[in-house]
C-alpha positions in Angstrom: 18.6 -4.9 -10.0 19.5 -7.9 -7.9 21.6 -5.6 -5.6 18.6 -3.4 -5.0 16.4 -6.4 -4.2 19.0 -7.6 -1.7 19.0 -4.2 0.0 15.2 -4.3 0.1 15.3 -7.8 1.6 17.6 -6.6 4.4 15.2 -3.7 5.1 12.3 -6.2 5.2 14.3 -8.2 7.8 14.6 -5.1 10.0 10.9 -4.3 9.5 10.0 -7.9 10.5 11.9 -7.5 13.7 10.0 -4.3 14.5 6.8 -6.1 13.5 7.6 -9.0 15.9 8.2 -6.5 18.7 4.9 -4.8 18.0 3.1 -8.2 18.0 4.6 -9.0 21.4 3.6 -5.6 22.7 0.1 -6.0 21.5 -0.1 -9.5 23.1 1.1 -8.1 26.4 -1.4 -5.3 26.2 -4.3 -7.7 25.6 -3.0 -10.1 28.3 -2.4 -7.5 31.0 -5.4 -6.9 33.3 -5.4 -3.2 34.3 -3.2 -0.4 35.5 0.4 -1.1 36.1 0.1 -4.8 35.1 -1.1 -3.7 31.6 1.8 -1.3 31.3 4.3 -3.8 32.5 3.1 -6.5 30.1 2.8 -4.0 27.1 6.4 -2.8 27.6 8.0 -5.8 29.3 7.3 -8.5 26.8 8.8 -6.7 23.8 11.8 -5.5 25.9 12.5 -9.1 26.9 12.1 -10.2 23.2 14.4 -7.4 22.0 17.0 -8.3 24.5 16.8 -12.0 23.5 17.0 -11.2 19.8 19.9 -8.7 20.4 21.8 -11.3 22.4 21.5 -14.2 20.1 20.5 -13.1 16.6 21.6 -9.5 15.9 24.4 -9.2 13.4 26.9 -7.9 16.1 25.6 -10.0 19.0 28.3 -11.3 21.3 26.6 -14.7 21.6 25.2 -14.9 18.1 24.0 -18.3 17.0 25.1 -19.4 13.6 24.2 -21.8 10.9 21.2 -24.0 11.3 20.9 -22.8 15.0 20.3 -19.2 13.7 17.5 -20.5 11.5 15.9 -22.5 14.3 16.1 -19.5 16.7 14.6 -17.1 14.1 11.8 -19.6 13.3 11.0 -19.9 17.0 11.2 -16.2 17.6 8.9 -15.2 14.7 6.7 -18.3 15.4 6.1 -16.9 18.9 5.3 -13.5 17.3 2.8 -15.1 14.9 1.3 -17.1 17.7 0.9 -14.0 19.9 -1.0 -12.3 17.0 -3.2 -15.3 16.5 -3.9 -15.6 20.3 -5.2 -12.0 20.2 -7.5 -12.7 17.3 -5.4 -10.9 14.7 -5.3 -13.9 12.2 -4.8 -11.8 9.1 -1.8 -10.1 10.6 -0.5 -13.4 11.9 -0.6 -14.9 8.4 1.0 -11.8 6.9 3.8 -11.8 9.4 4.4 -15.5 9.0 4.3 -15.4 5.2 6.7 -12.4 4.9 9.0 -14.0 7.4 9.2 -17.3 5.4 9.8 -15.4 2.1 12.4 -13.2 3.7 14.2 -16.0 5.5 14.4 -18.1 2.3 15.8 -15.1 0.4 18.3 -14.4 3.2 19.5 -18.0 2.8 19.6 -18.0 -1.0 21.4 -14.7 -1.2 23.8 -15.5 1.6 22.7 -12.4 3.5 22.9 -14.0 7.0 25.7 -15.8 8.7 24.8 -19.4 7.9 28.2 -21.0 8.4 
């Protein structure tokens, strides 16, 4: 039973990452004015976010931050995603994303599912 919950928690981690990228994309869409600027912001913001996450927080990242630095990075990354949703008026989604992130992050720590040391 616990093994199944741990697998689900890792799946939730992945879905949270996708949700953060969607939040960044939506923020870029709402921020961009018209035409090419809107397309650039809608695609560019989540691409920069994905490259940043992939460089510093992905499991096989070359420059992966570890320990408490990983936690600070993840809180900052998802905090920006939550803030981007709130900035576009999507308060319910912002609260949902933040709440699921906190629950998931606590479980990742308790179940030693991330590289904390």
